C-alpha positions in Angstrom: 27.0 -5.3 15.0 25.8 -3.2 17.8 26.4 -5.4 20.8 29.9 -6.5 21.8 30.3 -10.3 21.0 30.9 -11.1 24.7 27.8 -9.3 25.9 25.6 -10.9 23.2 26.9 -14.4 24.0 26.4 -13.8 27.7 22.8 -12.8 27.1 22.1 -15.9 25.0 23.6 -18.1 27.8 21.4 -16.4 30.4 18.3 -16.8 28.3 19.2 -20.5 27.7 19.3 -21.1 31.5 16.2 -19.2 32.4 13.8 -20.1 29.5 11.6 -23.2 29.4 9.1 -24.6 26.9 5.6 -26.1 27.2 4.9 -29.5 25.9 3.4 -27.9 22.8 6.7 -26.2 22.1 5.7 -22.6 22.9 7.6 -20.4 25.3 6.5 -20.6 29.0 6.9 -17.4 31.0 8.6 -14.3 29.8 8.8 -13.9 26.0 8.8 -11.3 23.2 8.3 -11.0 19.5 10.2 -9.0 17.0 8.8 -7.2 13.9 10.0 -4.8 11.3 7.8 -1.9 10.0 9.2 -2.6 6.5 10.0 -6.1 5.3 11.5 -4.9 2.0 13.7 -2.0 1.2 14.9 -0.9 -2.3 18.3 0.9 -2.5 20.8 2.0 -5.1 24.6 2.2 -4.4 25.4 4.9 -1.8 21.8 5.2 -0.6 20.5 4.6 2.9 17.2 3.8 4.4 15.7 3.2 7.9 13.0 1.1 9.3 11.7 0.7 12.9 12.1 -2.6 14.8 9.6 -3.3 17.5 9.9 -5.8 20.4 6.5 -6.7 21.9 6.9 -8.2 25.4 4.7 -10.9 27.0 4.7 -13.0 30.2 6.0 -10.2 32.4 9.4 -9.9 30.6 11.4 -7.0 32.2 15.0 -7.7 31.0 16.7 -5.3 28.7 16.5 -6.2 25.0 19.8 -6.3 23.2 20.1 -6.2 19.4 22.6 -7.4 16.8 22.6 -7.1 13.0 24.0 -9.1 10.1 24.2 -7.9 6.5 23.9 -10.5 3.8 26.4 -8.9 1.4 29.8 -7.3 1.7 28.4 -4.2 0.1 25.8 -3.6 2.7 26.0 -2.0 6.2 23.4 -2.5 8.9 23.3 -1.1 12.4 20.9 -0.1 15.2 20.8 3.6 15.7 21.2 3.6 19.5 22.6 1.1 22.0 19.8 1.7 24.5 17.1 1.2 21.8 15.1 -1.2 24.0 11.6 -2.1 22.8 11.7 0.3 19.8 14.8 0.4 17.6 15.8 2.1 14.4 17.6 -0.1 11.8 19.9 1.8 9.5 20.8 0.1 6.2 23.3 1.6 3.7 24.7 0.3 0.4 28.4 1.0 1.1 29.8 -0.8 -1.9 28.6 -1.9 -5.3 27.1 -5.4 -4.8 25.6 -7.1 -7.8 21.9 -6.1 -8.3 19.8 -8.6 -6.4 18.0 -9.2 -3.1 20.0 -9.5 0.1 18.8 -10.2 3.7 19.5 -8.0 6.7 19.0 -10.1 9.8 18.2 -8.5 13.2 18.6 -10.7 16.2 17.5 -9.7 19.7 18.0 -11.3 23.1 16.6 -10.7 26.6 17.4 -12.5 29.8 14.8 -15.1 30.6 13.3 -15.3 27.1 14.1 -17.1 23.9 16.0 -15.0 21.3 14.1 -13.6 18.4 14.9 -12.7 14.8 13.4 -10.7 12.0 14.6 -10.2 8.4 14.5 -7.2 6.1 15.1 -7.9 2.4 17.2 -5.3 0.6 16.7 -5.1 -3.1 19.8 -3.5 -4.7 19.7 -2.1 -8.3 21.9 0.0 -10.4 22.6 3.7 -9.9 19.5 5.8 -10.6 21.3 9.0 -11.6 19.1 12.1 -11.4 15.9 10.1 -11.1 14.8 9.5 -7.5 14.8 5.9 -6.6 11.0 5.1 -6.7 9.6 2.1 -4.8 5.9 2.6 -5.5 3.4 4.6 -7.5 -0.4 5.2 -6.9 -2.8 6.4 -9.6 -6.3 7.9 -9.2 -7.5 11.3 -10.3 -3.9 12.3 -10.0 -0.6 10.4 -9.4 1.8 10.1 -6.5 5.0 8.2 -6.0 7.3 7.3 -3.1 11.1 7.2 -3.1 13.2 4.6 -1.2 13.7 7.2 1.6 10.0 7.9 2.0 9.8 11.2 0.1 6.5 11.8 -1.8 6.1 13.3 -5.2 2.8 14.0 -7.0 1.6 15.2 -10.4 -1.5 15.8 -12.5 -4.7 17.7 -11.4 -4.3 20.0 -8.4 -7.5 22.0 -8.1 -7.8 21.3 -4.3 -4.2 21.0 -3.3 -4.1 17.2 -3.7 -0.4 17.4 -4.9 0.6 18.6 -1.5 3.0 21.2 -2.7 1.2 24.2 -1.0 -0.3 25.3 -4.4 -3.5 24.8 -6.4 -2.1 25.0 -9.9 -4.8 23.2 -11.9 -2.4 21.0 -14.0 1.1 19.9 -13.1 2.3 17.6 -15.9 5.6 16.7 -14.1 6.3 15.6 -10.5 6.4 18.1 -7.6 7.7 17.3 -4.1 5.1 17.1 -1.4 5.8 19.8 1.2 6.7 19.1 4.8 9.6 16.7 4.6 7.6 13.8 6.0 8.8 10.2 5.4 6.0 8.0 4.2 5.8 4.2 4.1 2.7 4.2 1.8 0.4 6.6 -0.1 -3.3 6.4 -1.3 -5.1 8.6 -3.7 -8.8 9.0 -4.7 -9.9 7.7 -8.1 -12.3 10.7 -8.5 -12.0 13.4 -5.8 -8.8 15.4 -5.1 -7.7 13.6 -2.0 -4.2 12.2 -1.1 -3.3 10.4 2.2 -0.1 8.8 3.5 1.1 6.8 6.4 4.5 7.8 7.9 7.0 5.2 9.1 5.7 5.7 12.6 2.2 4.9 11.5 0.7 8.4 11.7 -1.9 9.2 9.0 -1.8 12.5 7.0 -4.2 13.7 4.3 -4.3 16.7 2.0 -6.5 18.1 -0.8 -10.2 18.2 -1.0 -12.1 18.3 2.3 -15.7 19.4 1.6 -17.0 16.2 3.0 -14.5 15.9 5.9 -12.3 13.4 3.8 -9.1 14.6 5.4 -10.1 13.6 8.9 -8.8 16.7 10.6 -12.2 17.7 12.1 -12.9 20.4 9.5 -14.2 20.9 6.0 -11.3 23.1 4.9 -9.1 22.0 1.9 -5.5 21.5 2.8 -2.6 22.3 0.5 0.0 20.3 2.5 -0.1 17.1 4.6 -2.3 17.6 7.6 -2.5 15.0 10.5 -5.6 12.9 10.8 -6.9 13.6 14.3 -7.1 10.9 17.0 -3.5 9.8 17.3 -4.2 6.4 15.8 -1.4 4.3 14.4 -2.3 3.0 10.9 -1.1 0.1 8.8 -3.1 0.8 5.6 -5.4 3.5 4.1 -7.9 3.6 1.3 -9.8 6.5 -0.3 -13.2 6.3 -1.9 -15.2 9.1 -3.5 -15.8 11.2 -0.4 -14.7 8.9 2.4 -11.5 7.5 3.7 -10.9 4.3 5.7 -7.9 2.8 7.4 -6.7 -0.2 9.4 -5.2 0.7 12.8 -2.6 -1.3 14.6 -4.6 -4.2 16.2 -6.8 -4.6 13.1 -9.7 -2.3 13.9 -11.1 -0.4 10.8 -11.8 3.4 11.1 -13.6 5.6 8.5 -14.3 9.3 8.0 -15.7 11.7 5.4 -19.1 11.6 3.9 -21.3 8.6 2.7 -25.0 8.5 1.7 -24.9 4.7 1.5 -23.1 3.4 4.6 -19.5 3.2 3.4 -18.3 3.8 7.0 -19.6 0.3 8.0 -20.8 1.5 11.4 -24.5 1.4 10.5 -24.7 5.1 9.8 -24.9 7.5 6.8 -23.9 11.1 6.7 -20.6 12.8 7.7 -17.8 11.9 10.2 -15.2 14.7 10.4 -12.9 12.4 12.4 -12.1 8.6 12.4 -14.9 6.4 13.7 -14.5 2.7 14.4 -16.4 0.2 12.3 -17.1 -3.6 12.6 -16.3 -4.2 16.3 -14.9 -7.6 16.9 -13.6 -8.1 13.3 -9.8 -7.9 12.9 -8.8 -6.6 9.4 -5.5 -6.7 7.6 -6.0 -4.6 4.5 -8.7 -2.2 3.2 -9.9 -0.8 -0.1 -12.5 1.7 -1.2 -14.5 2.7 -4.3 -17.6 4.7 -5.2 -19.2 4.9 -1.8 -18.3 1.4 -0.7 -15.5 -0.2 1.3 -14.1 -3.7 1.4 -11.5 -5.3 3.7 -9.7 -8.6 4.2 -10.0 -10.0 7.7 -7.4 -12.1 9.5 -7.6 -15.5 7.8 -8.4 -14.1 4.4 -12.2 -13.6 4.5 -13.4 -10.5 2.6 -16.1 -8.2 3.8 -17.7 -5.3 2.0 -20.2 -2.5 3.0 -21.9 0.6 1.5 -23.3 1.0 -2.0 -23.8 -2.4 -3.8 -26.2 -1.7 -6.6 -23.8 -3.1 -9.2 -22.9 -6.1 -7.0 -19.7 -4.5 -5.7 -20.4 -5.9 -2.2 -20.0 -9.4 -3.6 -22.7 -10.9 -1.3 -25.0 -12.0 -4.2 -27.3 -9.0 -3.9 -27.6 -5.6 -5.6 -28.3 -3.7 -2.5 -26.9 -1.4 0.2 -25.5 -2.5 3.5 -24.4 0.0 6.2 -22.5 -2.8 8.1 -20.0 -5.3 6.8 -21.3 -8.4 4.9 -19.1 -11.3 3.9 -18.2 -11.7 0.2 -19.9 -14.9 -1.0 -18.1 -18.0 -2.2 -15.9 -18.8 0.8 -12.7 -17.6 -0.9 -9.8 -16.5 1.2 -7.9 -13.4 -0.2 -4.3 -12.3 0.0 -5.2 -8.8 -1.2 -8.0 -6.7 -2.7 -8.3 -3.6 -4.9 -11.4 -1.5 -5.5 -12.3 1.4 -7.8 -15.5 2.7 -9.4 -18.0 0.0 -8.8 -15.8 -3.0 -9.2 -13.6 -5.1 -6.8 -10.9 -7.6 -7.6 -8.5 -9.7 -5.5 -6.0 -12.5 -5.5 -7.1 -15.5 -3.5 -5.1 -18.1 -1.6 -5.5 -20.4 -4.6 -3.4 -17.9 -6.6 -6.3 -17.1 -8.9 -7.7 -13.6 -9.5 -11.4 -13.0 -8.9 -13.6 -9.9 -9.6 -17.1 -8.8 -8.9 -19.4 -5.8 -9.5 -19.8 -3.5 -12.5 -18.6 -4.9 -15.8 -19.9 -2.8 -18.7 -16.4 -2.5 -20.3 -15.1 -5.9 -19.3 -13.6 -4.6 -16.0 -14.0 -7.9 -14.3 -11.9 -9.8 -16.9 -14.2 -12.8 -17.2 -14.8 -12.5 -20.9 -18.2 -11.0 -20.5 -19.8 -7.5 -20.0 -22.2 -8.8 -17.4 -22.2 -7.5 -13.9 -21.4 -10.1 -11.2 -22.9 -10.2 -7.8 -20.3 -12.7 -6.5 -16.7 -13.3 -7.3 -15.9 -14.8 -10.8 -12.4 -15.9 -11.9 -10.5 -13.7 -14.3 -10.3 -15.5 -17.6 -7.2 -16.5 -19.7 -4.8 -14.8 -17.2 -1.5 -16.0 -15.6 -1.1 -16.2 -11.8 -1.2 -12.7 -10.4 0.5 -11.5 -7.2 -1.6 -8.3 -7.1 -4.4 -6.5 -8.8 -5.2 -2.8 -9.2 -8.7 -1.6 -10.1 -9.1 1.8 -11.5 -12.4 3.6 -12.3 -13.3 1.1 -15.0 -10.0 -0.5 -15.9 -8.1 -3.3 -14.1 -4.4 -4.4 -14.3 -2.7 -7.3 -12.7 1.0 -8.0 -11.9 2.4 -11.5 -12.2 5.0 -13.0 -9.9 7.6 -12.5 -12.7 6.7 -8.8 -12.9 4.7 -8.8 -16.2 1.8 -6.5 -16.4 -1.7 -7.3 -17.9 -4.7 -5.0 -18.2 -8.4 -5.3 -19.2 -11.6 -3.3 -19.2 -12.0 0.3 -20.4 -9.3 1.4 -22.8 -8.7 4.4 -25.0 -5.1 3.9 -23.9 -5.7 2.9 -20.3 -4.7 -0.7 -21.0 -1.2 0.3 -22.3 -1.5 -2.2 -25.2 -1.1 0.2 -28.1 -4.8 0.2 -29.0 -7.9 2.0 -28.0 -10.0 -1.2 -27.9 -11.7 -2.3 -24.7 -10.9 -5.8 -23.5 -12.9 -8.3 -21.4 -9.9 -10.5 -20.8 -6.3 -9.7 -19.8 -3.9 -8.4 -22.4 -0.2 -7.7 -22.0 1.1 -4.2 -21.5 3.1 -3.1 -24.5 6.9 -3.2 -24.2 7.7 -6.3 -22.2 8.6 -4.4 -19.1 9.1 -6.0 -15.7 7.3 -4.0 -12.9 7.7 -3.7 -9.1 4.2 -2.4 -8.9 1.3 -1.2 -11.1 -1.5 1.1 -10.2 -4.6 2.1 -12.2 -6.4 5.4 -12.0 -9.3 7.0 -13.9 -8.6 6.3 -17.6 -4.8 5.7 -17.1 -2.3 3.5 -15.4 1.3 3.8 -14.1 4.0 1.4 -13.0 7.5 1.2 -11.6 9.9 -1.1 -13.4 12.6 -3.2 -11.9 15.3 -0.9 -13.4 13.7 2.2 -11.8 11.7 3.6 -14.6 8.3 5.2 -13.8 6.0 4.7 -16.7 2.4 5.8 -17.3 -0.1 5.4 -20.1 -3.6 6.4 -21.1 -5.6 9.6 -20.6 -3.4 12.6 -19.9 -5.8 15.6 -20.1 -4.7 16.7 -16.6 -1.1 15.8 -16.8 -1.5 12.5 -14.8 1.1 10.7 -16.9 3.8 13.1 -15.7 5.6 13.3 -19.0 5.5 17.1 -19.3 2.5 17.1 -21.7 -1.2 16.6 -21.7 -1.1 14.3 -24.7 -2.8 10.8 -24.3 -0.5 7.8 -24.7 -1.5 4.3 -25.7 1.8 2.7 -24.6 4.0 3.2 -21.5 5.7 6.6 -21.4 8.5 7.8 -19.1 7.6 10.2 -16.3 9.8 13.3 -16.6 11.5 14.0 -13.3 12.8 17.5 -12.3 16.6 17.6 -12.5 18.8 18.2 -9.5 
């Protein structure tokens, strides 16, 4: 615990005397809220991770904010980095012992004189020792593949004609992972399904991009390819990013969407076409939570779950019951509320609040999973599938992840479904091997996933080394990524 017990107790007593409540049960006068940048951290024994804790003041609160931490297991250690952290603190979590694999809470309490105490929780997922393999928490697939470790280090592999692997090189094919240069710590990554673009958000919310930049996709004010992470100009703090064919969009803190790059069909959503070399705000007045992008279109989920799309919609990918173009956001038809979305090629899928998966747009290979090959202008339910927690749409292939970690895929195959066949499917089929995944991501002709026991597996087309197994041989079933030793 950071604060001495006496000081923490005194602060609680002070706030109890000075705080009052309205009849509706909400704080009156000075108050604050507490949030963590990462609500889940995955660690192995001996490893550490950090996340930022932010206190947001309201009602004229001026008192110092005092923190205390509690670790939910004897094998975990949690502390705040500095005693005078104030409104912005760094939580340090370390697996000091060898707790049983499982999920454990780290609780952060904060008090300030005159306000009610606040609490936020970070879940720590502990697994076995990973040996020489970096502990990977997520993988993203597109025209190439990238992955993040539990400490925020980025690795990429596959095609590298424009520097999209970020290792200060342009070797055309890298069939095993290489470390992204610069030593930045990322909380998330995004890659293009077609172009050679990679972007990431650091733990502080800064956006960096690298790779192909002929259309201004990197947002640095130029058209120059970059071989290492380069900051997106404007100083915005982002919560999510998505990369289309030649454009990039992101959600900034506060929920405003920004886009940059090149679009001939209005994928910026600001009513224009052409090129923006730096981020430009779109859809004023709409607060978004997440954003996705595909072949010159963009979709986003607004606060409350309503989905909007804009840009190219000739295959129905805008979901508004037309096959047209819109340079400004239009609501997806049907009144569904979505937890998350994914886009790729000319198809979009998402998991709605009713726990069902829905898709719309291009469907020639069965990408929408509704048992047909018919394009859909509005959302249709995925057929014969279990309840999915998330969906990933590749160029013409889709995979879903269940709440129990099972993976199912459908659409274009030749190995991209990971089911041991080359047959296309218009309904979900299980990924071969019975693996349990943390996450699954689908690229162009292939897919990858991270299992619960820290295996990174890929399957499908491998002509550019995107499977990371050291070869360029296609695989019809999941194959281990080969990590550099040491």
